[in-house]
C-alpha positions in Angstrom: 38.8 12.5 19.5 35.5 10.8 18.9 34.5 11.6 22.5 35.5 15.2 22.1 33.4 15.4 18.9 30.3 14.0 20.7 30.9 16.4 23.7 31.0 19.3 21.2 27.8 18.1 19.6 25.7 17.6 22.7 27.2 20.5 24.6 24.9 23.0 22.9 21.6 21.3 23.7 19.4 23.8 21.8 21.3 23.3 18.5 21.6 19.6 19.0 17.8 19.2 19.4 17.2 21.5 16.5 19.4 19.4 14.2 17.7 16.2 15.3 14.2 17.8 14.9 15.1 18.6 11.3 16.0 15.0 10.6 12.9 13.8 12.5 10.6 15.9 10.5 12.1 14.8 7.2 12.3 11.1 8.0 8.8 11.1 9.5 7.1 12.8 6.5 9.0 10.7 3.9 8.2 7.4 5.6 4.6 8.4 6.1 4.2 9.5 2.5 5.7 6.3 1.1 3.6 4.2 3.5 0.5 6.0 2.2 1.6 5.5 -1.4 2.2 1.7 -0.8 -1.1 1.4 1.0 -3.0 3.0 -1.9 -1.3 0.9 -4.5 -1.9 -2.3 -2.5 -5.6 -1.5 -2.4 -5.7 -1.3 -6.2 -5.1 -5.1 -6.4 -6.5 -6.1 -3.0 -9.1 -8.3 -4.6 -6.3 -10.3 -6.4 -4.5 -10.6 -3.0 -7.6 -11.9 -1.3 -8.3 -14.4 -4.1 -4.9 -16.1 -3.8 -5.7 -19.7 -5.0 -5.5 -19.5 -8.8 -2.1 -19.4 -10.6 -3.4 -17.8 -13.8 -6.2 -15.3 -14.6 -7.7 -15.7 -18.1 -9.2 -12.5 -19.5 -9.9 -10.4 -22.6 -6.6 -9.2 -24.1 -7.7 -5.6 -23.8 -8.0 -5.8 -20.0 -5.6 -3.3 -18.3 -6.3 -3.7 -14.6 -8.5 -5.6 -12.2 -11.5 -3.3 -12.5 -11.4 -3.1 -16.3 -13.7 -6.1 -16.8 -14.4 -7.1 -20.4 -16.8 -10.1 -20.3 -16.2 -13.4 -22.1 -18.5 -16.0 -23.5 -19.5 -18.8 -21.1 -18.2 -21.4 -23.6 -14.6 -20.0 -22.9 -14.7 -21.9 -19.6 -15.2 -25.3 -21.3 -12.4 -24.6 -23.8 -9.9 -23.8 -21.0 -10.9 -26.9 -19.0 -10.0 -29.0 -22.0 -6.4 -27.7 -22.3 -3.7 -30.1 -21.2 -2.0 -29.1 -17.9 -5.1 -27.4 -16.4 -5.8 -28.8 -12.9 -9.0 -26.9 -12.6 -10.7 -23.8 -14.1 -13.6 -22.0 -12.5 -15.7 -19.0 -13.6 -15.7 -15.7 -11.8 -18.1 -12.8 -12.0 -17.0 -9.3 -10.9 -19.2 -6.3 -11.4 -20.6 -3.2 -9.8 -24.3 -3.1 -8.9 -26.7 -0.8 -6.9 -28.0 -2.5 -3.8 -31.4 -1.3 -2.5 -31.7 -1.4 1.2 -34.9 -2.0 3.2 -35.3 1.8 3.9 -35.2 2.5 0.1 -31.7 3.9 -0.1 -29.2 2.7 -2.8 -25.5 1.9 -2.5 -23.0 0.8 -5.2 -21.4 -2.5 -4.3 -18.8 -4.8 -5.8 -20.5 -8.1 -6.6 -18.4 -11.2 -6.7 -19.9 -14.4 -8.2 -18.1 -17.7 -7.2 -18.2 -21.1 -8.9 -21.3 -22.8 -7.7 -19.7 -26.1 -7.0 -16.3 -25.3 -5.4 -16.9 -21.7 -4.2 -13.2 -21.0 -5.1 -12.3 -17.3 -4.7 -14.3 -16.8 -1.5 -13.5 -14.2 1.2 -10.2 -14.8 3.1 -11.9 -14.8 6.5 -15.4 -15.4 7.7 -16.6 -13.4 10.8 -20.1 -14.9 10.9 -21.6 -17.8 9.1 -19.7 -20.0 6.6 -18.8 -19.9 2.9 -21.0 -23.0 2.3 -24.1 -20.9 3.4 -23.9 -19.3 -0.1 -25.7 -22.4 -1.4 -28.8 -21.3 0.4 -31.5 -19.7 -1.6 -30.9 -16.0 -2.3 -27.7 -16.2 -0.1 -25.1 -13.4 -0.1 -22.1 -12.7 2.1 -21.3 -9.1 2.9 -17.9 -7.7 4.1 -17.8 -6.5 7.7 -16.8 -2.9 7.0 -19.5 -2.4 4.4 -22.1 -4.1 6.7 -21.5 -1.6 9.5 -20.8 1.3 7.3 -22.3 2.1 3.9 -24.9 -0.7 4.1 -26.0 0.1 7.7 -29.4 1.6 8.1 -30.8 4.1 10.6 -32.6 2.5 13.5 -35.6 3.9 15.4 -33.4 6.0 17.6 -31.5 7.4 14.6 -28.4 5.4 15.2 -27.0 3.2 12.3 -27.8 -0.5 12.6 -25.3 -2.9 11.1 -26.5 -5.2 8.4 -26.6 -8.7 9.9 -27.4 -12.3 9.0 -31.0 -12.6 8.1 -31.4 -9.1 6.7 -32.6 -8.7 3.1 -31.6 -6.3 0.3 -32.5 -6.0 -3.4 -30.1 -6.4 -6.3 -31.5 -5.4 -9.6 -35.1 -5.8 -8.2 -34.2 -9.3 -6.9 -34.3 -10.3 -3.3 -31.0 -11.3 -1.6 -30.6 -12.6 2.0 -27.5 -12.0 4.1 -26.1 -15.4 5.2 -22.6 -14.4 6.4 -20.3 -11.6 7.3 -16.6 -11.7 6.1 -13.4 -9.7 6.3 -11.7 -8.5 3.1 -8.8 -6.2 2.3 -10.0 -2.6 1.7 -10.5 -1.8 -2.0 -9.3 1.3 -3.8 -12.8 2.8 -4.0 -13.8 1.4 -0.5 -17.1 0.1 -1.8 -18.9 -2.7 0.1 -18.1 -6.2 -1.3 -20.8 -8.8 -1.7 -20.1 -12.5 -2.5 -22.6 -14.9 -4.0 -22.6 -17.8 -6.4 -21.8 -17.3 -10.1 -25.2 -18.4 -11.3 -27.0 -16.1 -8.8 -24.6 -13.2 -9.7 -25.5 -13.5 -13.4 -29.1 -13.5 -12.4 -28.7 -10.3 -10.4 -26.7 -8.7 -13.3 -28.4 -6.8 -16.1 -28.9 -9.2 -19.1 -26.0 -9.3 -21.5 -24.7 -11.8 -24.0 -21.4 -12.1 -22.2 -21.3 -12.2 -18.3 -18.1 -14.2 -17.6 -15.6 -11.7 -16.1 -12.5 -14.0 -15.6 -11.6 -17.6 -15.7 -9.4 -18.7 -12.7 -6.9 -21.5 -13.6 -4.7 -23.7 -11.4 -1.8 -25.6 -13.1 -1.3 -29.3 -12.5 1.7 -30.2 -10.3 4.9 -30.3 -12.3 3.5 -28.0 -15.1 5.3 -24.7 -15.6 3.0 -21.7 -15.2 4.7 -19.9 -18.1 4.2 -23.0 -20.3 0.5 -23.3 -19.4 0.0 -19.6 -19.8 1.4 -19.7 -23.3 -0.7 -22.8 -24.1 -3.9 -21.1 -23.0 -3.2 -18.0 -25.0 -2.4 -20.1 -28.1 -5.6 -22.1 -27.9 -8.1 -19.5 -26.9 -6.6 -16.2 -28.2 -7.2 -14.7 -24.7 -4.7 -13.2 -22.2 -3.5 -15.6 -19.5 -1.8 -13.6 -16.8 -0.1 -15.0 -13.7 -1.4 -13.6 -10.4 1.7 -11.5 -9.5 1.9 -10.1 -13.0 -1.8 -9.1 -12.9 -1.1 -7.2 -9.7 1.8 -5.4 -11.4 -0.4 -4.6 -14.4 -2.9 -3.0 -12.0 -0.3 -0.9 -10.2 1.3 0.3 -13.4 -2.1 1.4 -14.8 -2.9 3.5 -11.7 0.6 5.0 -11.6 0.3 6.0 -15.3 -3.3 7.1 -15.4 -3.7 8.8 -12.0 -2.0 11.7 -10.2 -1.2 9.6 -7.1 2.6 9.2 -7.7 3.1 12.8 -8.6 1.1 14.2 -5.6 2.8 11.9 -3.1 6.2 12.4 -4.8 5.9 16.2 -4.4 5.2 15.7 -0.7 8.2 13.5 -0.3 10.5 16.0 -2.1 9.2 18.9 0.0 9.9 17.0 3.2 13.4 16.1 1.9 14.2 19.8 1.1 12.8 21.1 4.3 14.7 18.6 6.3 17.9 19.3 4.5 17.5 23.1 5.0 16.7 22.8 8.7 19.4 20.2 9.5 22.0 21.8 7.1 21.7 25.3 8.3 21.6 24.4 12.0 24.6 22.1 11.6 26.4 24.9 9.7 25.7 27.4 12.5 26.9 24.8 15.0 30.2 24.4 13.2 30.7 28.2 12.9 30.3 28.6 16.6 32.8 25.8 17.2 35.4 27.0 14.8 37.7 28.1 17.6 37.6 24.6 19.1 38.5 23.1 15.7 41.2 25.7 15.4 42.7 24.6 18.8 42.6 21.0 17.6 44.4 22.0 14.4 47.0 23.9 16.4 47.6 20.8 18.5 48.4 18.8 15.4 45.0 17.4 14.3 44.9 17.0 10.6 42.0 17.7 8.2 41.3 13.9 8.0 40.7 13.7 11.7 38.5 16.8 11.7 36.6 15.3 8.8 36.0 12.1 10.7 34.7 14.1 13.7 32.2 16.1 11.7 31.0 12.9 9.9 30.6 11.2 13.3 28.5 14.1 14.5 26.3 14.1 11.4 25.8 10.3 11.5 24.8 10.4 15.2 22.1 13.1 14.7 21.0 11.2 11.6 20.6 7.9 13.4 18.8 9.5 16.3 16.5 11.6 14.1 15.8 8.8 11.8 14.8 6.4 14.6 12.5 8.9 16.2 10.9 9.9 12.9 10.3 6.3 11.7 8.9 5.5 15.2 6.4 8.4 15.0 5.4 7.3 11.4 4.9 3.7 12.6 2.8 4.8 15.6 0.7 6.9 13.3 0.1 3.9 11.0 -0.8 1.7 14.0 -3.3 4.4 15.2 -5.2 4.5 11.9 -5.0 0.7 11.2 -8.8 0.3 11.5 -9.8 3.4 9.6 -10.4 4.2 5.9 -6.9 5.6 5.6 -4.4 3.6 3.5 -1.0 2.9 5.2 1.4 0.1 4.4 4.9 0.4 5.7 7.2 -1.9 3.7 10.9 -2.6 4.4 11.8 -1.0 1.1 10.2 2.3 2.3 12.3 2.2 5.4 15.4 1.6 3.3 14.6 4.5 1.0 13.9 6.9 3.9 17.1 5.8 5.6 19.1 6.5 2.4 17.4 10.0 2.1 18.3 10.7 5.8 21.9 9.6 5.1 22.0 12.0 2.1 20.7 14.8 4.3 23.4 14.2 6.9 26.1 14.1 4.2 24.9 17.3 2.7 24.8 18.9 6.1 28.3 17.7 6.8 29.7 18.9 3.5 28.4 22.4 4.3 30.3 22.4 7.6 33.4 20.6 6.3 34.2 23.2 3.7 34.5 25.9 6.5 36.6 23.6 8.7 39.0 22.6 5.8 39.8 26.3 5.2 40.3 27.0 8.8 43.8 28.4 9.8 45.0 27.4 13.3 46.1 31.0 13.9 42.5 32.0 14.3 42.8 30.7 17.9 45.3 33.4 18.7 43.3 36.3 17.2 41.3 38.6 19.4 
């Protein structure tokens, strides 16, 4: 009977393809939208991901996400280093400054100031130069995308010339020399990222009483992170947040305070409803045209349970084929835009959710068809 069900399904090629295309359209759009959403959310905490060494980030209690910098007093660092259970604690400067290029144009950039001694928190991958070159006078390291994009300058022939090692820029009227090019994860705002030492960064920054953005802390071996976090908060009165929790704080802020989830959610719902409509109506028409065949099977003794299994098999087959093609197209799309500004991150959870949605579409399509078959009288075969 299963073979008969499959022959009935693929016998009408036009309707078979139409049903699959409905599933393909729905699964492709849902998968693509979820991958875009995950990609955007991952970019909101990309700096935390790149700076993977510290266990705990110490910050002002009012900080809501990674870009919400509320500076601390420099003496905070010494207080934290004296707390029992701290392996090391280093300062971190994070801010936005305007960079003046040699041709006089300005560009906003993320400035990261690393501990002068250890350089903890440096870029995850160096393309040219080395992290130690930051110790040179006026040294900065620029991310690769920014160097060839927003920080590039027009050459004599009008083409953009990538910022390279040895070039100079100005930060707050102070000269800075490029000593390295690095790779970083794209940020939410896609601004160029510049690394330098903490002391130099505070020199570049406008003068303020407080310039310490965060304190990065590593726990000693055998010390619980939760225990150390509670100890730091009790001694300093500041917020001590584990790395993964800080990422989640950032994601929650953007989900609550921006329209990203709503806009992408609407796109996912529309693709679900369109896929359900196309697949459901096409599958229903397919069933109507095959009612006489189902009637013959009933007249030969096939029960409703057997017919139900046949219809479910047909629905699951088109669902699996359509889902595989749709996810494949979405994956190829993501691969094609991997080196562009577009955000795309395809997680296993997204594949599971889209698979569940496709299964639901198939079940809804089958229910529409099953109701008609369940009410079918075998005598219809002998009419007309």
